[in-house]
C-alpha positions as CSV (number, residue, x, y, z in Angstrom):
1,M,22.4,-20.8,-40.2
2,T,23.9,-17.4,-41.1
3,Q,20.5,-16.3,-42.5
4,A,18.8,-17.6,-39.3
5,R,21.2,-15.6,-37.2
6,Q,20.5,-12.4,-39.2
7,I,16.7,-13.0,-38.7
8,A,17.3,-13.6,-35.0
9,E,19.2,-10.4,-34.6
10,R,16.5,-8.5,-36.5
11,L,13.9,-10.0,-34.2
12,L,16.0,-9.0,-31.2
13,D,16.2,-5.4,-32.4
14,A,12.4,-5.4,-32.9
15,Q,11.9,-6.8,-29.4
16,V,14.1,-4.2,-27.8
17,D,12.4,-1.4,-29.7
18,F,9.0,-2.7,-28.6
19,L,9.9,-2.8,-25.0
20,L,11.4,0.7,-25.1
21,A,8.1,1.9,-26.6
22,E,6.3,0.3,-23.7
23,V,8.0,2.6,-21.3
24,T,7.7,5.8,-23.4
25,G,5.2,8.6,-23.0
26,D,1.5,7.8,-22.3
27,R,2.1,4.1,-23.0
28,F,4.1,3.8,-19.8
29,A,1.1,4.8,-17.7
30,E,-1.0,2.2,-19.4
31,V,1.6,-0.5,-19.0
32,I,2.0,0.3,-15.2
33,A,-1.7,0.2,-14.7
34,R,-2.0,-3.1,-16.5
35,D,1.0,-4.7,-14.7
36,V,0.0,-3.5,-11.3
37,A,-3.5,-5.0,-11.8
38,A,-2.0,-8.2,-13.0
39,V,0.4,-8.4,-10.0
40,L,-2.5,-7.7,-7.6
41,A,-4.6,-10.3,-9.3
42,V,-1.9,-12.9,-8.7
43,G,-1.4,-11.6,-5.2
44,D,-5.1,-12.2,-4.5
45,T,-4.4,-15.9,-5.0
46,I,-1.4,-16.0,-2.6
47,V,-1.9,-16.3,1.1
48,F,0.7,-14.3,3.1
49,G,1.4,-17.2,5.6
50,D,2.0,-19.6,2.7
51,V,4.9,-17.6,1.2
52,V,6.4,-16.0,4.3
53,S,7.2,-17.8,7.5
54,L,7.4,-16.3,10.9
55,E,11.2,-16.8,11.0
56,Q,11.6,-15.1,7.7
57,G,9.6,-12.1,8.8
58,E,11.7,-11.8,12.0
59,E,14.9,-12.0,10.0
60,T,13.7,-9.3,7.6
61,V,12.6,-6.8,10.2
62,A,15.8,-7.4,12.2
63,T,17.9,-6.7,9.1
64,V,16.0,-3.5,8.3
65,I,16.5,-2.3,11.9
66,D,20.1,-3.3,12.0
67,R,21.2,-2.0,8.5
68,I,18.9,0.9,7.9
69,G,18.6,2.1,11.6
70,G,22.4,2.4,11.9
71,S,23.1,3.4,8.3
72,P,25.5,6.3,7.6
73,V,22.7,8.2,5.8
74,I,20.6,8.5,8.9
75,A,23.6,9.2,11.1
76,D,24.8,12.0,8.8
77,T,21.3,13.6,8.3
78,V,20.0,13.5,11.9
79,G,21.8,16.7,12.8
80,I,21.2,18.3,9.4
81,F,17.4,17.6,9.7
82,S,17.2,19.2,13.2
83,D,19.0,22.3,12.0
84,A,16.7,22.5,9.0
85,I,13.6,22.1,11.1
86,Y,14.9,24.8,13.5
87,D,15.6,27.2,10.7
88,H,12.2,26.6,9.2
89,I,10.5,27.1,12.6
90,A,12.5,30.3,13.3
91,A,11.4,31.7,9.9
92,N,7.7,30.5,9.9
93,T,5.1,32.9,11.2
94,E,2.3,31.8,8.9
95,Y,1.1,29.0,11.0
96,T,0.1,28.9,14.7
97,L,0.7,25.9,17.0
98,G,-3.1,25.4,17.0
99,D,-3.0,25.0,13.2
100,V,-0.4,22.3,13.5
101,V,-1.8,20.3,16.4
102,D,-5.5,19.9,17.2
103,R,-6.6,20.8,20.7
104,E,-8.8,17.6,21.3
105,P,-5.9,15.0,21.1
106,V,-3.8,17.2,23.4
107,E,-6.6,17.5,25.9
108,A,-7.1,13.7,25.7
109,L,-3.4,13.0,26.2
110,L,-3.1,15.3,29.2
111,E,-6.2,13.8,30.7
112,K,-4.8,10.3,30.3
113,I,-1.4,11.3,31.8
114,F,-2.9,13.0,34.9
115,G,-5.3,10.1,35.3
116,M,-2.6,7.4,35.4
117,H,-2.7,7.2,39.2
118,Q,-1.0,3.7,39.3
119,A,2.0,5.0,37.4
120,Q,2.1,8.1,39.6
121,E,2.0,6.1,42.8
122,R,4.7,3.8,41.6
123,I,7.0,6.6,40.6
124,L,6.5,8.4,43.9
125,D,7.1,5.2,45.8
126,R,10.4,4.5,43.9
127,L,11.5,8.1,44.5
128,T,11.5,7.4,48.3
129,E,14.1,4.7,47.8
130,S,16.7,7.3,46.5
131,P,18.7,9.1,49.2
132,L,19.7,11.7,46.7
133,V,16.2,12.5,45.7
134,A,15.2,12.7,49.4
135,T,18.0,15.2,49.9
136,V,16.8,17.3,47.0
137,A,13.2,17.2,48.4
138,S,14.5,18.3,51.8
139,R,16.3,21.2,50.2
140,F,13.2,22.1,48.2
141,V,11.1,22.2,51.4
142,D,13.9,24.1,53.2
143,K,13.9,26.6,50.3
144,L,10.2,27.2,50.5
145,I,10.3,27.7,54.3
146,G,13.4,29.9,54.0
147,D,11.8,32.1,51.3
148,F,8.7,32.4,53.4
149,M,10.7,33.3,56.5
150,Q,12.8,35.8,54.6
151,A,9.7,37.5,53.2
152,N,8.2,37.8,56.7
153,R,11.5,39.0,58.0
154,E,11.7,41.8,55.4
155,R,8.2,42.9,56.5
156,A,9.0,42.7,60.2
157,E,12.2,44.6,59.9
158,K,10.2,47.6,58.8
159,I,8.8,47.8,62.3
160,P,11.1,49.8,64.7
161,G,13.0,47.6,67.2
162,V,12.2,44.3,65.6
163,S,15.4,44.2,63.4
164,S,17.6,43.6,66.4
165,I,15.4,40.8,67.7
166,M,15.4,39.1,64.3
167,S,19.2,39.3,64.2
168,L,19.4,37.7,67.6
169,G,17.1,34.9,66.6
170,Q,19.1,34.3,63.4
171,S,22.4,34.1,65.4
172,A,20.9,31.6,67.9
173,A,19.5,29.4,65.0
174,T,23.0,29.4,63.4
175,R,24.7,28.2,66.6
176,A,22.0,25.6,67.1
177,K,22.6,24.2,63.6
178,K,26.4,23.9,64.3
179,V,25.7,22.0,67.5
180,A,23.2,19.7,65.7
181,D,25.7,18.9,63.0
182,S,28.3,17.8,65.6
183,T,26.0,15.8,67.8
184,F,23.5,12.9,67.6
185,V,21.0,15.4,66.3
186,G,22.8,15.4,63.0
187,D,21.8,11.7,62.6
188,L,18.2,12.9,62.2
189,A,19.1,14.6,58.9
190,G,18.5,11.5,56.9
191,K,15.1,11.0,58.6
192,G,14.3,14.6,58.0
193,A,15.2,14.3,54.3
194,L,12.9,11.2,54.0
195,F,10.2,13.0,55.9
196,A,10.5,16.0,53.5
197,L,10.3,13.7,50.5
198,K,7.2,12.0,51.8
199,R,5.6,15.4,52.4
200,T,6.6,16.5,48.9
201,N,5.2,13.3,47.4
202,N,2.0,13.8,49.3
203,A,1.7,17.3,48.0
204,I,2.4,16.1,44.4
205,R,-0.2,13.3,44.8
206,D,-2.8,15.6,46.1
207,M,-2.1,18.2,43.5
208,L,-2.5,15.7,40.7
209,R,-5.7,14.2,42.0
210,D,-7.5,17.2,43.5
211,A,-6.1,20.4,42.0
212,P,-7.3,21.5,38.5
213,V,-4.0,20.6,37.0
214,H,-5.6,19.4,33.8
215,S,-7.4,22.7,33.3
216,A,-4.2,24.6,34.1
217,A,-2.3,22.6,31.5
218,M,-4.9,23.2,28.9
219,E,-4.9,26.9,29.7
220,F,-1.2,26.9,29.2
221,W,-1.8,25.2,25.8
222,D,-4.4,27.7,24.8
223,L,-2.0,30.5,25.6
224,H,0.4,29.1,23.0
225,A,-2.1,27.7,20.5
226,D,-2.7,31.1,18.8
227,E,1.0,32.1,18.7
228,P,3.1,31.5,15.6
229,V,5.0,28.2,15.4
230,A,8.2,30.4,15.3
231,G,7.6,31.1,18.9
232,L,8.7,27.6,19.8
233,R,12.3,28.6,19.2
234,E,12.2,30.8,22.3
235,Y,12.3,27.6,24.4
236,L,15.6,26.4,23.1
237,T,18.5,27.3,20.9
238,Q,19.4,25.6,17.6
239,K,22.4,24.1,19.4
240,D,20.1,22.7,22.1
241,L,17.8,21.1,19.6
242,N,20.7,19.6,17.6
243,E,22.2,18.1,20.7
244,L,18.8,16.7,21.9
245,V,18.2,15.1,18.6
246,Q,21.7,13.6,18.5
247,I,21.3,12.2,22.1
248,C,17.9,10.7,21.2
249,Y,19.4,9.1,18.1
250,E,22.3,7.7,20.1
251,I,19.8,6.2,22.6
252,A,17.9,4.7,19.7
253,V,21.0,3.3,18.0
254,T,22.4,1.8,21.2
255,T,19.0,0.4,22.3
256,R,18.5,-1.5,19.0
257,E,21.7,-3.4,19.7
258,K,20.4,-4.9,23.0
259,E,19.1,-8.4,23.1
260,Y,15.9,-7.3,24.9
261,F,15.1,-5.0,22.0
262,G,15.3,-8.0,19.7
263,L,12.8,-9.8,21.9
264,L,10.4,-6.9,21.6
265,V,10.8,-6.8,17.8
266,R,10.2,-10.5,17.5
267,E,7.1,-10.3,19.6
268,C,5.7,-7.5,17.4
269,V,6.5,-9.5,14.3
270,E,4.7,-12.5,15.8
271,V,1.6,-10.5,16.6
272,F,1.6,-9.1,13.0
273,Y,2.1,-12.5,11.5
274,T,-0.7,-14.0,13.6
275,K,-3.1,-11.3,12.5
276,Y,-2.3,-11.3,8.8
277,R,-1.0,-14.8,7.9
278,D,-4.4,-15.8,6.5
279,H,-4.7,-12.7,4.4
280,T,-3.9,-12.7,0.7
281,L,-1.1,-10.4,-0.4
282,A,-3.5,-8.2,-2.4
283,S,-5.9,-7.9,0.6
284,M,-3.2,-6.5,2.8
285,L,-2.9,-3.4,0.7
286,P,-6.2,-1.9,2.0
287,E,-5.0,-2.8,5.5
288,L,-2.0,-0.6,4.9
289,G,-4.2,2.2,3.5
290,L,-3.1,1.6,-0.1
291,S,-4.9,0.9,-3.3
292,A,-3.8,-0.2,-6.8
293,E,-4.1,3.4,-7.9
294,D,-1.8,4.5,-5.1
295,V,0.9,2.0,-6.2
296,S,0.6,3.0,-9.8
297,A,0.8,6.7,-8.9
298,E,4.0,6.2,-6.9
299,I,5.6,4.3,-9.7
300,L,4.6,6.9,-12.2
301,R,5.9,9.7,-9.9
302,Y,9.5,8.5,-10.2
303,G,9.6,5.9,-13.0
304,P,9.4,8.1,-16.1
305,A,12.3,10.3,-15.0
306,V,14.5,7.3,-14.2
307,I,13.6,5.5,-17.4
308,E,14.1,8.5,-19.6
309,S,17.5,9.1,-18.1
310,A,18.4,5.5,-18.7
311,K,17.2,5.6,-22.3
312,R,19.2,8.7,-23.1
313,N,22.5,7.2,-22.3
314,G,21.6,3.8,-23.8
315,V,21.8,1.9,-20.6
316,L,18.2,0.7,-20.7
317,A,18.4,-0.6,-24.3
318,G,21.7,-2.3,-23.4
319,L,20.1,-4.0,-20.4
320,I,17.1,-5.2,-22.4
321,R,19.3,-6.5,-25.1
322,E,21.5,-8.3,-22.6
323,R,18.5,-10.1,-21.1
324,L,17.0,-11.1,-24.5
325,E,20.0,-11.9,-26.6
326,P,20.7,-15.3,-25.1
327,F,17.2,-16.4,-26.1
328,F,17.1,-15.1,-29.6
329,L,20.6,-16.4,-30.4
330,S,20.1,-19.7,-28.7
331,E,20.6,-22.9,-30.8
332,Q,16.9,-23.7,-30.4
333,V,15.7,-20.4,-31.8
334,L,18.2,-20.4,-34.6
335,G,17.2,-23.9,-35.5
336,I,13.5,-22.9,-35.7
337,L,14.3,-19.9,-37.9
338,A,16.4,-22.2,-40.2
339,G,13.5,-24.5,-40.5
340,E,15.2,-27.4,-38.8
């Protein structure tokens, strides 16, 4: 049995050397191509719905959203990424906004937004339910009227004798306002605010439907399309961008914890499962825009460096030996080598 053990150990060494050679140099690319093809061949015989249940898919997606979405890595890098993007934008004058974003999809997006009349009507209707919004609208209308009156007053005061008449009118208007605030007339303020809001809503509605808003928006886009991307930093500071990104991240993190968000995720998983449950695993790769060559290329992109590092410190050989040794030194193999 001692001789059999020596033979087994020699075979184990040979097997470890063989496997190390499989992941060395050009041979590694050949092995990856062979194994990926073999895996896909097996995957072509396995139907997605036969090996993955709807419940399993829901649990997996929920775990990914819960663990990865709230992981410290993302939390720590969100602000860093925003700062890095801002620094790059601030320094980049080689590309224009038009180079980065095509005009056609922007035009289609704006056309769709301005054409969503049902959404616009609903938003405007809901705005009328807010007293505070009505007050803001009233002040907006008052501001427009006030600015108009002030401009006319400045013109009129240039005419001799008119200045004193304007002052008298202003004084009378001020006294009337004080009286209105202290009498039943003040009760009309709320109705006035609501009226102002409706007039503002009507103006917005007419502008969106009749005025060339879409053309004006595209003209605004065209004015910026030929400017360097670096010009975007003129709209906000690095601190503003960082804080906006952090706020958006906080919204995303807190939203994913809500029960309703879980319902949305499960619905999406169910739709995906219904569509692809009869597909084989291999046939789903093209649906994802991937091919066997893409899979092999990604493995070869990172694999060699990782494996070479593991080989240099002996970790890889130790792992292979650890997996194979129980077999080669098992009683069954030793018995075979001893001729039993």
